[in-house]
C-alpha positions as CSV (number, residue, x, y, z in Angstrom):
1,M,0.0,0.0,0.0
2,L,1.4,3.3,-1.0
3,P,1.7,6.2,1.6
4,R,-0.9,8.8,1.3
5,I,-0.3,12.5,0.5
6,L,-3.2,14.9,1.2
7,V,-3.5,18.1,-0.9
8,C,-5.1,20.6,1.5
9,G,-6.0,23.6,-0.6
10,N,-6.5,23.2,-4.4
11,L,-3.7,23.1,-7.0
12,R,-4.2,25.6,-9.9
13,W,-1.3,25.1,-12.1
14,A,0.9,22.1,-11.2
15,H,-1.4,19.1,-12.1
16,D,1.0,17.6,-14.5
17,E,3.9,18.0,-12.1
18,L,1.7,16.4,-9.2
19,H,1.4,13.2,-11.3
20,A,5.1,13.2,-12.4
21,L,6.3,13.6,-8.8
22,F,4.1,11.1,-7.1
23,D,2.9,8.4,-9.6
24,G,4.1,5.1,-8.3
25,L,5.4,6.8,-5.0
26,A,2.3,7.9,-3.2
27,E,-1.5,8.0,-3.3
28,V,-2.6,11.5,-3.7
29,I,-5.8,12.6,-2.0
30,I,-7.5,15.9,-2.6
31,D,-9.0,17.3,0.6
32,D,-12.6,18.3,0.3
33,A,-13.7,18.3,4.0
34,P,-16.3,21.0,4.6
35,N,-15.1,21.8,8.1
36,R,-12.6,21.0,10.7
37,T,-14.8,18.4,12.5
38,D,-15.2,16.4,9.3
39,F,-11.5,16.8,8.4
40,F,-10.4,15.3,11.7
41,G,-12.9,12.4,11.3
42,R,-11.4,11.4,8.0
43,F,-8.1,10.4,9.7
44,H,-9.8,7.7,11.9
45,P,-9.3,4.0,11.0
46,G,-11.1,3.3,7.8
47,G,-11.3,6.9,7.0
48,Q,-10.5,8.5,3.6
49,Y,-7.3,10.2,5.1
50,E,-6.2,7.2,7.2
51,G,-2.4,6.7,7.1
52,T,-1.6,10.1,5.6
53,V,2.1,10.8,6.0
54,G,2.4,14.2,4.3
55,I,0.2,17.3,3.7
56,Y,0.5,19.9,1.0
57,R,-0.9,23.1,2.5
58,R,-2.2,26.3,0.9
59,N,-3.6,29.1,2.9
60,I,-6.9,28.9,1.0
61,S,-7.8,25.8,2.9
62,A,-8.3,28.0,6.1
63,A,-11.6,29.0,4.7
64,R,-12.9,25.4,5.4
65,I,-10.9,24.0,8.2
66,G,-9.2,27.0,9.7
67,V,-5.5,27.7,10.2
68,F,-3.1,25.1,11.3
69,D,-3.2,26.2,14.9
70,A,-2.3,24.1,18.0
71,D,-5.8,22.5,17.9
72,L,-5.6,21.3,14.4
73,I,-2.0,20.1,14.8
74,A,-3.1,18.1,17.9
75,G,-5.8,16.4,15.8
76,L,-3.4,15.1,13.2
77,P,-2.6,11.4,13.3
78,P,0.8,10.0,14.4
79,S,1.4,8.9,10.8
80,L,1.6,12.6,9.7
81,K,5.3,13.6,9.5
82,W,5.6,16.4,7.1
83,I,3.5,19.7,6.1
84,A,4.7,21.2,2.9
85,H,3.4,24.7,3.0
86,N,2.8,26.6,-0.2
87,G,4.2,30.1,0.5
88,A,7.2,31.8,1.9
89,G,5.3,33.1,5.0
90,Y,4.0,30.4,7.3
91,D,2.6,32.3,10.1
92,L,-0.7,30.4,9.8
93,I,1.1,27.3,11.0
94,D,1.8,26.8,14.7
95,I,5.5,25.6,14.4
96,Q,5.9,25.1,18.2
97,A,2.9,22.7,18.1
98,C,4.4,20.9,15.2
99,K,7.7,20.6,17.0
100,A,6.1,19.3,20.2
101,K,3.8,16.7,18.3
102,G,4.2,13.2,19.8
103,R,7.6,11.4,20.0
104,S,8.7,12.9,16.8
105,C,7.7,16.2,15.4
106,I,5.8,17.1,12.4
107,F,8.4,18.9,10.1
108,V,7.2,22.0,8.1
109,S,8.7,23.3,4.8
110,N,7.9,26.5,3.0
111,T,8.8,27.8,-0.5
112,P,11.5,30.4,-0.3
113,G,12.8,31.6,-3.7
114,A,9.5,30.9,-5.5
115,V,8.1,34.2,-4.4
116,D,11.1,36.4,-4.8
117,E,10.3,37.9,-8.2
118,G,6.6,38.4,-7.7
119,T,7.0,40.1,-4.3
120,A,10.1,42.2,-5.1
121,T,8.4,43.6,-8.3
122,T,5.4,44.5,-6.2
123,A,7.7,46.3,-3.8
124,L,9.3,48.1,-6.8
125,F,5.9,49.2,-8.1
126,L,5.1,50.7,-4.7
127,I,8.3,52.5,-4.4
128,I,7.9,54.0,-7.8
129,S,4.3,54.9,-7.2
130,C,4.9,56.5,-3.8
131,L,7.9,58.6,-5.1
132,R,6.1,59.7,-8.3
133,H,2.6,59.7,-6.9
134,F,1.4,57.5,-9.8
135,S,-1.4,55.8,-8.0
136,F,-2.6,59.3,-7.0
137,A,-2.3,60.4,-10.6
138,E,-4.2,57.4,-11.9
139,R,-7.1,58.1,-9.6
140,S,-7.0,61.7,-10.7
141,L,-7.2,60.7,-14.4
142,R,-10.2,58.3,-13.6
143,S,-12.0,61.1,-11.8
144,L,-11.5,63.4,-14.9
145,T,-9.3,65.9,-12.9
146,W,-6.3,65.1,-15.2
147,K,-3.1,65.9,-13.3
148,T,-4.5,68.8,-11.3
149,P,-3.8,67.3,-7.7
150,I,-0.3,66.2,-8.6
151,S,2.5,68.5,-7.4
152,A,6.1,68.3,-8.8
153,G,7.3,69.6,-5.5
154,A,6.0,66.5,-3.7
155,T,7.4,63.9,-6.1
156,H,10.8,62.6,-6.8
157,D,12.9,60.4,-9.2
158,L,14.5,57.2,-7.9
159,T,18.1,58.0,-9.0
160,G,20.3,58.8,-6.0
161,R,17.7,58.0,-3.5
162,T,18.5,55.6,-0.6
163,L,16.5,52.4,-0.2
164,G,16.8,50.7,3.1
165,I,15.9,47.1,3.0
166,L,14.9,45.5,6.3
167,G,15.5,41.8,5.9
168,L,17.7,40.9,3.0
169,G,16.5,37.4,2.2
170,G,15.7,36.3,-1.4
171,I,13.0,38.9,-1.9
172,G,15.0,41.8,-0.4
173,L,18.1,40.9,-2.5
174,Y,16.0,40.5,-5.6
175,L,14.6,44.1,-5.0
176,A,18.2,45.4,-4.4
177,H,19.3,44.3,-7.8
178,L,16.1,45.9,-9.4
179,V,16.6,49.4,-7.9
180,H,20.2,49.3,-8.5
181,A,19.6,49.8,-12.1
182,F,18.3,53.3,-11.6
183,P,20.7,53.5,-9.6
184,M,19.5,53.9,-6.0
185,R,21.8,53.5,-3.1
186,V,21.0,50.3,-1.3
187,I,21.5,49.7,2.3
188,Y,20.1,46.8,4.4
189,H,19.8,45.4,8.0
190,S,19.2,41.8,8.8
191,R,19.8,39.6,11.8
192,N,23.1,38.6,10.1
193,R,25.4,40.3,7.7
194,R,25.4,38.7,4.3
195,L,28.8,37.9,2.7
196,D,27.3,36.8,-0.6
197,V,26.0,40.2,-1.7
198,P,27.4,42.8,-4.2
199,E,29.8,45.4,-2.7
200,W,27.1,48.2,-3.6
201,C,24.8,46.5,-1.1
202,E,25.7,48.2,2.2
203,Y,25.1,46.5,5.6
204,V,24.1,48.8,8.5
205,G,24.2,47.5,12.1
206,S,20.8,48.4,13.5
207,L,17.3,49.0,12.4
208,E,17.6,52.6,13.8
209,A,20.6,53.3,11.6
210,L,18.8,52.0,8.6
211,C,15.8,54.2,9.1
212,E,18.0,57.2,9.8
213,Q,19.6,57.0,6.2
214,A,16.7,55.7,4.2
215,D,14.6,57.8,1.8
216,V,12.5,54.7,1.4
217,L,12.3,51.8,3.8
218,S,11.0,48.4,2.4
219,V,10.0,45.7,4.9
220,H,10.9,42.1,4.0
221,V,10.9,40.2,7.4
222,P,8.8,37.2,8.3
223,L,6.0,37.5,10.9
224,R,7.0,35.9,14.0
225,A,6.3,36.8,17.7
226,E,9.5,38.9,17.9
227,T,8.7,40.9,14.6
228,V,5.2,41.9,15.5
229,G,5.4,45.8,15.6
230,L,9.0,45.7,14.7
231,V,8.7,48.8,12.7
232,G,7.1,50.9,15.4
233,E,7.1,54.4,16.7
234,K,10.8,54.6,17.4
235,A,11.8,53.2,14.0
236,I,9.4,55.4,12.1
237,R,10.4,58.6,13.9
238,A,14.1,57.7,13.1
239,M,13.3,58.0,9.5
240,K,13.8,61.3,7.6
241,R,10.8,63.7,7.5
242,G,9.1,63.1,4.2
243,S,10.4,59.6,3.7
244,I,8.4,56.6,2.4
245,L,7.5,53.2,4.0
246,V,6.8,50.2,1.9
247,N,5.6,46.9,3.2
248,T,5.1,43.7,1.2
249,A,5.9,41.2,4.1
250,R,3.1,41.0,6.6
251,G,0.9,43.8,7.9
252,K,1.5,43.2,11.6
253,V,5.4,43.8,11.3
254,V,4.5,47.5,11.1
255,D,2.7,49.3,14.0
256,E,-0.2,50.6,11.9
257,E,-1.2,53.3,14.4
258,A,2.3,54.7,14.5
259,M,2.4,54.7,10.7
260,I,-0.9,56.6,10.5
261,R,0.2,59.1,13.1
262,A,3.3,59.7,11.0
263,L,1.1,60.2,7.9
264,E,-1.0,62.7,9.7
265,D,1.7,64.9,10.9
266,G,3.7,64.6,7.6
267,H,6.7,62.7,9.1
268,L,5.9,60.1,6.4
269,S,5.1,61.5,3.0
270,S,3.4,58.3,1.8
271,V,3.2,54.6,2.4
272,G,3.0,51.7,-0.1
273,L,1.3,48.7,1.3
274,A,0.3,45.3,-0.2
275,V,-0.3,43.6,3.2
276,F,-2.4,44.7,6.2
277,P,-2.8,43.6,9.8
278,N,-6.3,42.3,9.5
279,E,-6.8,41.2,5.9
280,P,-9.0,41.5,4.1
281,S,-10.2,44.4,6.3
282,I,-8.5,47.7,5.7
283,N,-8.2,50.6,8.2
284,P,-10.3,53.3,6.4
285,R,-8.0,56.0,7.8
286,L,-5.4,54.8,5.2
287,F,-7.8,56.2,2.5
288,E,-7.5,59.6,3.8
289,F,-4.1,60.1,2.1
290,P,-4.5,60.0,-1.6
291,Q,-0.7,59.9,-2.0
292,N,-0.6,56.4,-0.6
293,A,-0.2,53.3,-2.9
294,L,-2.4,50.6,-1.7
295,L,-2.8,47.1,-3.1
296,P,-4.6,44.0,-2.0
297,H,-2.2,41.0,-1.1
298,V,-1.2,40.3,-4.7
299,G,2.6,40.0,-4.5
300,T,2.5,36.4,-5.8
301,R,-0.7,36.6,-7.7
302,T,0.8,35.6,-11.1
303,Q,0.7,32.2,-12.9
304,D,4.4,32.1,-12.9
305,S,4.8,32.7,-9.1
306,E,1.9,30.3,-8.2
307,R,3.3,27.5,-10.3
308,R,6.7,27.8,-8.8
309,M,5.3,27.7,-5.3
310,E,3.1,24.6,-6.0
311,V,6.0,22.8,-7.6
312,R,8.4,23.7,-4.9
313,A,6.0,22.7,-2.1
314,L,5.2,19.3,-3.8
315,T,8.9,18.7,-4.5
316,N,9.4,19.0,-0.7
317,L,7.0,16.3,-0.1
318,R,8.4,14.2,-2.8
319,D,12.0,14.5,-1.3
320,F,10.6,13.8,2.2
321,L,9.3,10.5,0.8
322,T,12.3,9.5,-1.1
323,S,15.1,10.7,1.3
324,G,13.4,11.6,4.5
325,A,13.7,15.3,4.3
326,G,12.7,18.2,2.0
327,N,15.1,21.0,1.1
328,D,13.1,23.9,2.5
329,L,12.7,23.2,6.3
330,V,11.6,26.4,8.0
331,P,14.3,28.0,10.1
332,E,12.8,27.1,13.5
333,M,13.2,23.4,12.6
334,R,16.8,23.5,11.3
335,V,19.4,21.9,13.5
């Protein structure tokens, strides 16, 4: 009997790859449980999901069975050893509950790299839009006021401006290469200094030093307990008056109230956001500043990015089955 793999959250693009990766290796089951109670019941002896050893997870599954919190992890069977999450951010999975599960933990992988281009180009759009007030200008055009509200005195080119990148992972480094073409000066701060970056990508030793020098601060850190509100009052007030804040990471990394106060008194000239603390709800106060560039959470909403994410998550499951481990174990689980 082949081991069972559960696809939890539909595949959109990688159907052929699914068959190529698992034919003859595992029985693939598509999860269609309507709620969490039914989901748990299917793992019982004789159930449709009995003997499942790995789960492919996509965030969309939360609409039916909820997030992978401690309660859901506790209800998973002892046979379950790997969760392959589709996405770079995995804050909707309780990693500590996975680590504490039974005599051997449930390992969790994500899809770093697969989202780099999609998220970095979203950040680039927001940077350009905020510096040039392009989103404001488009709304002016659509309202038939042409370019009347747009002031040259409030807009700027990118060349020579300083971009501060908070978190120089794959996405941050991809963005660094994009803006270097203008060129912008690129500085960054991460937990650790990287030795594999171009010499024009300058490391600064603290978040405060990064904010003090940046004309634009772009946020690229994962959401963890220690990063909630990381960009708060102190960091924002350390930025130059009239600077710009861009966030394509997670909404809760930025203190929204502190950010809005800085918009109200002009300390921040505008913000570019593709993520929000309580998605899909948006704080209506953000709409009071027409110079802001606001997008829904669409950083990876392309066929190319979605396919890469699906294939990478599925490949992690395949590698778990064939060698005992996927290549993208989340940092909290690395030895």
